[in-house]
Structures are given as C-alpha cells and as structure tokens.
N, C-alpha and C positions, 0 to 999 in steps of 0.2 A: 508516848502520851497520846491519848485520844484527843483529836481536835475539838475545841468547843464549837466551832462553826466551820462548815464547808459549803460554799456556794460554788457549784460546778457547772461550767458551760451555760451560763445564764444568758438568754437573749430576750429582748423585749422591744416591740415596735408599737408606735402610735401612728395614726393616720399621716402618712407622708414622711415619717421620721423613724429611723432605726436608732433607738435610744441606747440599747446594749447589744453587743455582738460577741457571743461566746466568752463571757467574762467569768473568771474563776477568782474566788476571794476566800481566804481562810483566816481563822483566829485560833490561837492556842490559849488554854487557861492562863491567865496572868499576863497575857501579851497586850501591849499598847501599839496598835497599828494605825498609822496615819493613812487617810484616803484623800488624795488631792487630785486636782485637775481644774481646767478652766470651767467657767459656767457653761452648762450644756454638755459637759463631758460624760454625764451619766451617773454621777455620785448619788444624787437624791433618788433617782430611779432605783438604783441598786439597793439603797437602804430601805426604800419603801417596799421592795420585794422581800427583804429580810424581815421587815416588821409585819408583813401580811397585808399591807395596804394595797399593793399591786400583786397580781399573779404573773409569773413569768410565762412567756410563750414557750420557751424551751429551757431545760436545765433541771438541776436537782439541788435540794437543800438538805443538809444534814446538821443536826444539833447533837453534840456529844455522841456521835456514832449512830444516831437514830434517824432514819429517813423521814422527812416531814412531808406529808401529803396534804394538798389543799390548805395551806396556811391562811389564817385570818388574824386580824389584829388581836382579838381576844385569845386565840389559841397560842400565838407567839408570846404574848405577855405571860400566859400560864406556863410556857416552857422556859421562862427566864430571860426573855429578850425585852430590853427597854430602849426606846429611841427618844432622845431629848432634843427637840428641834429648837432652832434659833428663836422662833416665835413660840414662847412657852405656852403649853396647853394647860392653863390653870384657871380656877374659878376665883377671881380677885376678891369677891365679897365673902368668901369662906375663910376659915382659919387655916393655919399651917397644918394642924392635926387633921382637919377634914380633907385637905388636899392630899396629904401623905397616905391616909388610910381610906381614901375614897372607895366606896363599895365594899370595904372590909372593916368597918367600925365595929368594935366589940359590943355585944349586947348583954343585958342583964335584966331579967324579968320583963322582957319585951321592950326595954328602953336602952338607949345608947349608954354604955358605961363610960362616961366622960373622964373620970379620974384615971381609969385604966388606959383609955385612948391617949390622953395627954402624956401619961407616963411612958407608954410604948414609943410615941413620937419623940419624946425627950431623949430616950435611950438611943434611938437611931441617930439623932442630931449630935449627941455627945460623942458617939462612936466616930462620926465623921469629922469631929474637931472644930465645929463652928457654933456660934451662939445665936439662937433666935427663940423667942417665946412661942411654944406650941399654940398658945391662944391668940397670937397676933394674926390680924387679917393679912392675907397674901398681898392685897392691893396696897398695903402700907409699907411693904418691904422694898429694899433696893433690888435692882435687877440681879445683882450678884447673889444676894440671899435667896431670891426666888429660884435661881438656878440651882443653888445648893439644896433647896427644898425638893426640886425635881429629882436630884440624885438620891436624896433621902427616901423619896417615894419608891424609886427603883429598888433600893436596897431593902426597904420594908416588904417589897414583893418578891424578895429573894432573887433579884435579877443576877444572872451569871454572865450576860453579855450586854454591854451598854454602848449605844451609839450616841456620840456627842456631835451635833451639827453646828459648826461655827460657835462654840460655847464662849469664846473670849471676845466676840465682836463688840460688845458694849461694856467690857470690864476694864477697870484700871489695872495697872501692873501689879499692885499688891493683891488685888482680887484674883488675878490670873495665877499668881504664885500660890495662893491658898487653894485654888481649884486644882492645880497640878499636884500639890501635896496630897490632896484627897484621892486623886486618880492613882497616883503611885502607891499610896497606902492600900487601897482596895485591890489593886493588881497584885501587889507583893504578899499581902497578908491573907486575902480571901480568894485569890485566884480569879478575880473578875477580869474578863477580857473586854478590851475597849477598842472600838473603831472611832477614830478621831478625825473629823472633817474640818479642814481649815484652809483659808487663803493666806494665812500669815506663815510664811515659810520658816521664819526663825523658830516659831513654836513647833513646827514639824520635827526639827532636829533636837529641840529641847525636851520634848515629852515622849516621842515615839521610839519604839524598838525597831519597828519595820515600817516600810512605806509602800503603798500601792498607788500607782499613777494611772489615771484614766485619761484617754484622749479620744474624742469622737466615738465614745461608747465601747472602746476596747482597752484592755490592759496593755500598757506600753512599758511598764517597769514594775518589778516586784522584788523587794530585797531589803537587807538591813539599812536602816537610816544612816548609820555611821559610814557606810560605803558610798554614800551619795553626797555630792557637793551642791551648793545652792545653784550654781550655773547649770549643772547637770539636771537638777530638778526642774528648773525653768525650761530648759531645752526639751525635756521629755513632755512637759505639760503642754507647751504651745507648738511643738514640732518645728521650731525654727530658732535661730539666734535672735534674742530680743535686743541685744546690744546693751548699752548702759541703761541702768534702771531709770535714770532721769535725763530728760533732754538737755542738750547744751543751750545755755541761756545767752541771749544777746539783748539785754534789756535796754529800752529807750525810754527813760523816765521823763515824764512831762510835768505839767503844772499840778498843783494840789487839787485832788479830786474830792477828798473827804477829810474832815477833821472833827474829832469828838473830844470835848474837854469837860472834865468833871462829871461824867455820866454816873448817876446814882439811881438805883431802883430800890424798891421796898424790900425785896427778898435777897438780892445778890450783889449787884455792882456797887462799888464804893469809890467814887471820884476817879473813874476810869477815863483814860485819854489815849487816843491814837491818831496818827495821821496816815494818809494814803494818797499816792500820786498816780497820775495817769501812766499806764504801761507798767505798773509795779505790781508784784505779787508779794503780799505781806502775810506772814503766818501768825496765828494765835495758838499758843501752846500753854497747857496747864494740866495738872492732874485732875482726876474726876472731881466734879463739883467746884472747879476753879472759876467758872463763869464764862467760858468760851462761847457756848451757845447763847447765854443770856446777853452777852455784849452784841452779838450779831443781830439778835431779835430786837434789842433795844434800838439799835441804829436803823433797822428796817422799819420799825414802827409796830412790830407785832406785840411787844411788851411795853407797858407804860413806864415813862421815865419821870422820876420825882424832881431831879434837878440836873443841870448841866447844859452844855451848848453843843449844837451840831451845825457844821458848815459844809455845804455842798457847793463845790466850785467857787469858793470864796464868799458865798452868801449864807448868812445865818438862816436856818430853816427849822421847822418843827415837823417831824414825820407824823407821829400820833396814830397812824394806821398804815397797814400794808398798802392800801390804795394810794395814800399820799406818798409813801416811799417809792412805789412804782412810778408815779408821776414825776418824781425827782430823778428818775433814771436808776434807781436801786433795784437789784434783783437778788432773791435769796434762794440758794440751794439748801433745803432743809435737812436736818440731821436724819430724819426718817423719810426717805423718798416715797415709800409705799403708802404711808398714812397721811403725809403732809405735802408731798411733791407731785403726785400723779393722780389722775382719774384712771384707776387700773382697768376698769371694764370698758373704758372708752378707747378709741383708736389712737394710734400714734399721731396721725394727722390732727385729731381733735386736741390732744395734749399739747402739741407744738403751737397751735394757733389760739389756744384758750385765753391767752392774755393779750392778744393783739388783733381781735376781730375788727377793730376800727380801721386797720390797714387795708382790709379787703372789702370795705363798703363802697358801693357804687350807686349813687342816687338812692341811698337808704336801704339798698339790698346787698346781700353778701355775694361776692363774685366767686363762684366755685372754681373758675378757671385760674384766677389769681391765687386763690388758696392752694390749689394743687401745685402751682409753680413754686410758691414759697416753701411749701412742705417738702417737695421733692428736692429743691435746692439745699435745704438744711439737712435732710437725710443724707444726701451725697456729701455735703461739705463736712458734716460732723461724723461721717462714716458710721451711721446707725445701721446695724445689721438687723433688717426686718424684711419679711417676705414682701410686704407692701405697706402703704400708709394706712390701710384699713385694718391692719392687725391690731388686736387689743394690746395695750401696754403691758398687761399682766403676763403676756406670753413671751416677753423679751427677757434676756438675761439681765442681771443686775447692772452690768456695765452699760448696756444699751438703754436701760431705763434711765440711768443717770444722764446719758447723753440727751435723752428726750427732755429732761428737766432743763438742761443747759440750752437746748435748741429753743425751748419756749421763751427763755429769758433773752436770748439773742434776737428772736423774732419780735419781742416786745420793745426792742431798742435799749436794752440794759447797758449802762455805761459804768456802773459800779457793782461788781459782783461780790456778794457775800456768800461764801461756800462753807457749809458746815459738814465736815467729814465727807468730802466729795468722792473718796474712793472706798468708803466703808462697804464691805460685803461684796467687792468685785475681785475677780481673779487677776493674776499678775500681768497677763497680756492686756486686759481691759484697763488696768491701772495706768500702764504706759500710754495707752491711747488717750486717757483722760488728762494725764500730765501734758501730752503734746497739745491737746486742745486748749488747755488753760494757758499754756505758753503762747500759742498762736493768738488767742483772744487778747492777751496782754501786749504782745510785741507787734502784731500786725494790725490790730484794731484799736489799740490804745486803751483797752479796758483796765480799770483799776480793780484789783482782786484782793480781797481780804479773806483768808482761808484758815479755818480752824481745823486742827487735826490732832488726834491722840497718838499718831505715829511720828515720833521725833525724826527718824531718817527722812521721812517725806517732807517735813517742814524745812529741814536744813538742805535737802537736795533740790527743792523747787523754788524756795522763796528768796527774795532779796533781803528782807529784814524780818525779824520775829519779835513779837511782843509776848512776854511771859506773864501769865496771870496766876494769882494765888488768892483764894477766898474772895474773889470779886475785885481784887486790886491788881493793877499793872505793877509788877515788881522789877521789870527790866525791859529795855529795848536794845536788841542786839543785831549786829551785822551777821546775817545767816551764813555768809561765805567765810567769816573769820572765827566764829564762835565754835564751841564743841558741844557734844551731847552732855558732857559732865557739867559745863557751865550753865547750860539751859536748865538742867535738872536741879542744880544748886538754887537757882532763883525760883523754880517751881515749887520746891520743898522748903523754901526759906522759912526759918522760925524766928 
C-alpha cells in the first residue's frame, strides 16, 4: 500500500535552536498515529512543515507517492492536507456554511446559491453524525461543535490527511467520545489518515494505532501503540524516570482561610458553598457546564454575585472586583492563560511583577535592582525555564507560561490561590513540576488552594478534599483520599 504521507529526514533550525533533527514520520491511509512529546519537542514545527507554513531546511515530503516541492499552505490544502489547531481558525461572525465552504461557495447567475450551499453543508454534517444548523453563527456554538465544523470543512475539501492538535483540551468526556467516533469512522470507511497530537496519554492508547514520540527534535520511538506502556511512553517523552505521577503529600492544615455560603449568580451558581483551610488543596470537579469556573470567578470578584456570603480569614467580606479580591489576598490562575493570564508580548520579568509594582517603589520610583532580585529569585524558585527575564512570555512552553502566572501571584502576596485547570495544555513532565509547586505552596508557605480540573485522576491524586458540582450546585463534599472515581462521577452526573 502506498503511504499517504512520508516526511523523510526532516531538519529545521531557528536562530539558536535546532527544532528538528533528521525526523522521519509516515502515515498510511486509514491510520491513526499519535504524535507525542514534551512542549518544545518539535511536534508543532513538524506539523507546520507538513501544512506548508514552514519550509524544512533539509528533507523530503511525499504525498501518496508524489514528491512535494516547495509546499505552501494553499498547495497542501489542495493536495488534501488539513491541520486543525487547538486555537480554531474560524470566522465567528459567519455561519457554519460560510466557514465550511469558505472560498468555495456555489454560485448561480453571479450570486451565491445559498440553498445549495446549506444543503451541501448539511450533507457533510449528517455524514459525520453530529447535529448543527448550517445557518447558525459559529460564534454561537460550543467549542466541541466548532471543532466538528472544522472537521466538516476538511472533509468538504476532500482532505485525505487530517492533523488534530490537542483536539480534546477543552472538551467534556461525552464530546471526546463523539470526536473519537468520527475519527474512527473516517479512518475506517474513507481511509482518511490522522496525525493526533495530545498530552493526554490515556487518549493516545484509546484512539491511536501507532505512536511517534519526539524528544528534543528527534524521533525516540516509533511503533504500535499496543506495544507501549504508559510508563514507557513517559520515559521516552522526558528521557528520565518521572516517578510517581503525583507528589507525596504531608498536609499541614491550619485555620479557615475561606468560606463561601449560598453563592448565587444570575447565570450559573445556585446556593453554592465551600470551605478552604490554610495549607489545604481542595478540588472542584464537575462535567462541562457544571459551574467550576464560575465559582472561582465569583469568589475572586470577576463575576457579580446576586446573593450569598463570603468569609476570608473569618471576616465577612465583599469582593465585587478582582482588585478587591487581590487586596484580600486572593489570586486567580485563569482557565485560559494566554488570553487572561499573561501579557504574551511582554517579558517574563514584566509578567511576574505586573501585580506587585508597589513592592519595588523607593521614594516614588521603581527600583530596577530590587525588581531584578525578586524576578530572578522567583524564576529560580519556581524553576521557570527561560533564557533570561527579558524573554517574551509568548516564547515559553505552556508549562513555563503557567509557572509565570503562579510566580506573579506569589510575588503579589497571594494567600488563597484559585487555580482553574492549572495543568491544561502542558506536557507530562511540566505537569509534575506544577503539582510539586502547588504542594510546596500549600505545605511550606501555608497557601490555601482551591483547584478546578476536568481531569479526575488529577483531582484525586493531588487534593485533600473535593467538591462536586452539577448545574451550578454543590452535590457532594468528599475525602479525596477515600473516595473513588466512580463515586465522584455519580455525584457529577446525579439526576
């Protein structure tokens, strides 16, 4: 069988960085191949070369036996290659039909033939087995449905090779199951070849036939997924033994740091209540739309609260705004660090100090010496991997960007940490570093940490207690050490 894709001996360098070194990667028609590696391993660079966004310094590309010379994004789309990135490239103000048939809308008498266009889009959507109105605005759809629309666009363009970059990062389990059903269907029935990039190792074994592992720009493993173990996958990715996934806990629980009673908001929360003590890590778990993010934002003061009471260190308070929340010692790690947590084009040092400039004022002037000392101390202490403090935050890996967010909160004197999906989009090695950091902040500095996560093993492996939410209500408070995934899911899906 002729290979759908062959990338042979691909090398690519950027100033001061060897991104890929003699990498070979192939796909057969109908194959689902996982591509995994730590952030910075070269996955994105390899896929951008496949898409025509980057040109390789060395190497050869073949599509269905034909040598591709000087690929461009347009030429690779024309050859049947589609790349669906985590940040979806869509026009939110346009309809599903306009996005699916962009640049290819059928014409009649010089005008767009809308009935035919909607009919064509509906046929593709029906074929993929999900429901959405072709006339609906993309901006009004859930992330899951927007992702399905991207796959529909690829199929409408007769894509024979589809690259999915972290497709499940913001999906609930039911949506992931639907996505996997579509992938398997397209691979088995239409022979579409998939390259599936993910940090979620459980998904690698669930969806892929084969797996390619990159480390430091080189292929370190290539073979059947069934022949690989989770431990072996992690060892190959990071080049070392990671040890237990979660750090050993020695909690030292102190006095009450935070208590919320009867919190109700206009759109989501219904009489929600939680307590949090110094030195404690408490988890928030729920299915998509359960209200995890909304509870954190309401406590922080980012979203208005209609009724309820909030106590910080035993004193009844009103947050009302993030500024007030910060003054009370609260700090929020937002769900989307790139749009809400960082100034991406600014330096690492600027991001770390942006919430605590008052600490470095001397006679009304900023002390650059003191600023450098604080920044360097936090970079070292939180193990932020960066060439220097002047490096732009956008150039760091996801894990190190998240550490920058945490460093800013530590610098600002945060005592109650509200962390929303703190390990989303980071690789397995960086996850362990963030776990270690959260445990250190709780056990050594006495921070009270309230952590929302959609990954149940993370909640049970790291937290002391867990609150389960469903449709804005707290349905259970459980001992994380004694409960089970089944019990938590029972309360999360309680009818």
